[in-house]
C-alpha positions as CSV (number, residue, x, y, z in Angstrom):
1,M,105.0,106.4,346.5
2,V,102.0,107.7,348.4
3,T,100.4,111.1,348.5
4,T,99.7,113.5,351.3
5,K,96.8,113.2,353.7
6,S,93.5,115.1,353.3
7,P,91.9,116.8,356.3
8,K,91.2,114.4,359.2
9,Q,88.2,112.2,358.8
10,R,86.9,109.1,360.5
11,R,88.8,106.0,359.8
12,F,87.0,103.2,358.0
13,A,85.6,100.5,360.2
14,P,86.6,96.8,359.7
15,G,84.8,95.4,356.7
16,E,84.1,98.8,355.0
17,V,87.0,98.5,352.6
18,I,87.7,95.4,350.5
19,I,91.2,94.6,349.2
20,S,91.4,92.4,346.2
21,E,93.4,91.8,343.0
22,V,93.1,94.2,340.0
23,T,91.3,93.0,336.9
24,P,91.4,94.4,333.4
25,D,88.0,96.0,334.1
26,D,89.6,98.1,336.8
27,L,92.3,99.8,334.7
28,K,90.2,102.9,333.8
29,S,89.3,103.5,337.5
30,L,93.0,102.9,338.4
31,A,94.1,105.5,335.9
32,E,91.5,108.0,337.2
33,G,92.7,107.4,340.8
34,Y,96.3,107.9,339.9
35,Y,95.7,111.3,338.3
36,A,93.5,112.3,341.2
37,S,95.9,111.2,343.9
38,F,99.4,112.5,343.1
39,P,100.3,116.2,343.5
40,A,100.2,118.7,340.6
41,R,103.9,119.2,340.9
42,W,104.6,115.6,339.8
43,F,102.5,115.9,336.7
44,D,103.9,119.4,335.9
45,S,107.3,117.7,335.6
46,I,106.3,114.6,333.6
47,E,103.3,115.8,331.7
48,P,103.8,119.5,331.3
49,A,100.9,121.7,330.1
50,H,102.2,122.1,326.6
51,L,102.1,118.3,326.0
52,R,99.2,117.4,328.3
53,A,96.1,115.9,326.6
54,E,92.5,116.3,327.8
55,E,91.8,114.3,331.0
56,D,89.8,111.5,329.3
57,V,92.6,111.0,326.8
58,R,95.3,110.9,329.5
59,V,93.2,108.4,331.5
60,A,92.7,106.2,328.4
61,R,96.3,106.2,327.5
62,F,97.5,105.3,330.9
63,A,95.0,102.6,331.3
64,E,96.2,101.1,328.0
65,R,99.8,101.3,329.1
66,M,99.0,99.4,332.3
67,T,97.2,96.6,330.5
68,P,100.3,94.3,330.1
69,W,101.4,94.8,333.7
70,I,98.7,92.8,335.4
71,S,99.4,89.6,333.4
72,E,103.1,89.6,334.1
73,P,104.2,86.8,336.4
74,H,105.7,87.5,339.9
75,T,103.6,90.6,340.4
76,R,100.8,91.6,342.7
77,W,98.3,94.4,341.8
78,T,95.8,95.1,344.5
79,K,92.9,97.6,344.7
80,A,90.7,99.0,347.5
81,I,87.0,99.4,347.0
82,L,84.2,100.3,349.3
83,S,82.0,97.4,350.6
84,P,78.2,97.7,350.4
85,S,78.3,97.7,354.2
86,S,80.0,101.2,354.1
87,P,77.7,104.2,354.6
88,E,79.8,105.8,351.8
89,Y,79.2,103.0,349.3
90,S,77.7,104.2,346.0
91,A,75.5,101.8,344.1
92,S,75.9,103.9,341.1
93,D,79.7,103.3,341.1
94,P,80.1,100.1,343.1
95,N,83.6,99.2,341.7
96,R,85.3,102.5,342.0
97,V,88.9,102.0,343.0
98,I,89.7,104.2,346.0
99,G,93.3,102.9,346.5
100,H,95.9,100.9,344.8
101,A,99.2,99.1,345.5
102,G,101.4,97.6,342.8
103,W,104.2,95.2,343.7
104,L,107.0,93.4,341.9
105,L,107.8,90.2,343.7
106,P,111.0,88.3,344.5
107,G,110.7,85.9,341.7
108,R,111.1,88.8,339.3
109,T,113.3,91.3,341.2
110,R,116.0,88.6,341.9
111,C,116.7,88.4,338.2
112,K,115.9,91.8,336.8
113,I,115.5,95.3,338.3
114,M,113.2,97.3,336.1
115,S,110.2,99.5,337.0
116,F,107.2,98.8,334.9
117,W,106.7,102.6,334.7
118,R,109.7,103.0,332.5
119,R,109.2,103.7,328.8
120,D,111.8,101.1,327.8
121,A,110.1,98.4,329.9
122,S,107.9,97.6,326.9
123,D,110.9,96.9,324.7
124,A,112.7,94.9,327.4
125,L,109.6,92.8,328.3
126,G,108.1,92.4,324.9
127,W,104.8,94.2,325.6
128,R,104.5,95.6,322.1
129,E,104.4,92.2,320.5
130,K,102.3,90.7,323.3
131,M,99.7,93.4,323.0
132,G,99.8,93.7,319.2
133,W,100.7,97.4,319.3
134,S,102.4,99.1,316.4
135,R,105.3,101.3,317.3
136,E,103.3,104.3,316.2
137,Y,100.4,103.4,318.4
138,E,102.7,102.9,321.4
139,D,104.4,106.3,320.7
140,E,100.9,107.8,320.8
141,L,100.3,106.3,324.2
142,W,103.3,108.2,325.5
143,S,102.8,111.4,323.5
144,G,101.7,113.6,326.4
145,T,104.8,112.8,328.5
146,D,108.1,114.5,328.8
147,L,110.1,111.4,328.4
148,K,113.4,112.9,329.3
149,S,112.2,114.1,332.7
150,Y,110.0,111.0,333.3
151,Q,112.5,108.4,332.2
152,G,115.4,110.1,334.0
153,S,113.8,109.8,337.4
154,L,112.9,106.1,336.9
155,L,116.3,105.2,335.7
156,L,117.9,106.9,338.7
157,W,115.5,105.0,341.1
158,D,116.3,101.7,339.5
159,K,120.0,102.3,339.5
160,V,119.9,103.1,343.2
161,R,117.7,100.0,343.9
162,E,120.1,97.8,341.9
163,G,123.0,99.1,344.0
164,Y,121.4,97.8,347.2
165,L,119.5,94.8,346.0
166,C,121.1,93.4,342.9
167,G,120.6,89.6,342.9
168,V,118.4,89.8,346.1
169,G,114.8,88.9,345.6
170,H,112.6,91.6,347.2
171,W,109.2,93.2,347.1
172,H,109.2,96.5,345.2
173,L,106.2,98.9,345.7
174,A,105.3,101.1,342.8
175,P,102.9,102.7,343.3
176,L,100.7,103.2,346.3
177,W,98.0,105.8,346.2
178,V,94.7,106.6,347.8
179,V,92.2,109.1,346.4
180,P,92.2,112.4,348.2
181,E,88.8,112.1,349.9
182,H,89.8,108.8,351.5
183,Q,93.4,109.6,352.5
184,G,94.3,109.3,356.2
185,R,91.5,106.9,356.9
186,G,93.4,103.6,357.0
187,V,93.2,102.5,353.3
188,A,96.9,102.8,352.7
189,S,97.5,100.7,355.8
190,L,95.2,98.0,354.6
191,L,97.0,97.9,351.2
192,L,100.4,97.6,352.9
193,Q,99.3,95.0,355.4
194,D,98.0,92.8,352.6
195,A,101.5,92.6,351.1
196,I,103.5,92.6,354.4
197,K,101.5,89.6,355.7
198,L,102.4,87.6,352.6
199,A,106.0,88.7,352.6
200,D,106.5,87.8,356.3
201,E,105.2,84.3,355.7
202,E,108.4,83.6,353.7
203,N,111.4,82.3,355.6
204,P,113.4,84.3,355.8
205,A,111.2,87.4,355.1
206,P,112.6,89.2,352.0
207,P,113.4,92.8,351.8
208,M,110.6,95.2,350.9
209,Y,111.7,98.4,349.0
210,L,110.0,101.5,347.8
211,E,110.6,105.1,346.8
212,A,108.7,107.6,348.9
213,M,108.0,111.3,349.0
214,R,109.2,112.9,352.2
215,D,105.7,113.6,353.6
216,A,104.7,109.9,353.0
217,R,107.5,108.4,355.1
218,P,105.7,108.3,358.4
219,I,103.2,105.7,357.3
220,Y,105.9,103.4,355.9
221,E,107.9,103.8,359.1
222,H,104.9,102.7,361.1
223,F,105.1,99.3,359.2
224,G,108.9,98.9,359.7
225,Y,110.4,100.6,356.7
226,R,113.4,102.8,357.3
227,G,115.2,105.4,355.2
228,I,118.4,104.2,353.6
229,E,121.8,105.7,354.5
230,G,123.7,106.6,351.3
231,E,122.8,107.0,347.7
232,G,119.1,107.7,347.3
233,E,118.6,108.7,350.9
234,K,116.1,111.3,349.9
235,F,113.6,108.7,348.5
236,A,114.7,105.1,349.2
237,M,113.2,103.1,352.1
238,I,113.5,99.5,353.0
239,R,112.1,96.9,355.3
240,N,114.1,93.8,356.3
241,P,117.3,95.2,354.8
242,P,120.0,92.6,353.8
243,D,123.4,92.6,355.4
244,G,125.4,95.7,354.3
245,V,122.5,98.0,353.8
246,E,122.6,100.8,356.4
247,V,119.3,102.4,357.5
248,R,118.4,105.5,359.5
249,E,116.6,105.5,362.8
250,K,112.8,106.0,362.7
251,G,111.9,109.7,362.1
252,K,115.4,110.6,360.7
């Protein structure tokens, strides 16, 4: 997923944005960026006002839920930050994450299709035991979320992905975001290019799959993704589709 663009600004020059791997120290900034970047209608459905905690609590809970993600094998979690060479670099906040891409890699998706965003991923992947969380503590981490709405969407997306790619190792993108003030400036392209370069070095190049909002499709199409014909056609996109997966023409 990626969000809509902000008003037109200059694109970043080469070297102004640094793409690197996420560390545990980045998780708070990642959570802040996630809440800043996605549209209000998304949060209204999964974190409705009557359940929603204060912003600092929401950020802390989400950062904690992400903690086990970045140590899982066969994943790639990347961040975009501003280089000191950028005129917009802030010495007071030098490591602020302005964009993020999270990928599940073929070594994982070949054997199991499960989005890390799902509530039941913790049970399936043993995160509670790994992190030393009690069940009560983990329930608290999710207490601001409408789990029926939230889990329902993710289960549907995984069901659709499994129908197309069960047993096929692929790159799965979830999520991709750029903070509003830097959208439309080339950051999302850099995050995508980082992964595409690595995927295309494999022989044969594996499929790359994602779920995208309608207004985000053009950037993915620019990098070779196409909408899928059939179940999930409103959100599913794929690059390097395997035999039997039908895709739409660019712009359709």
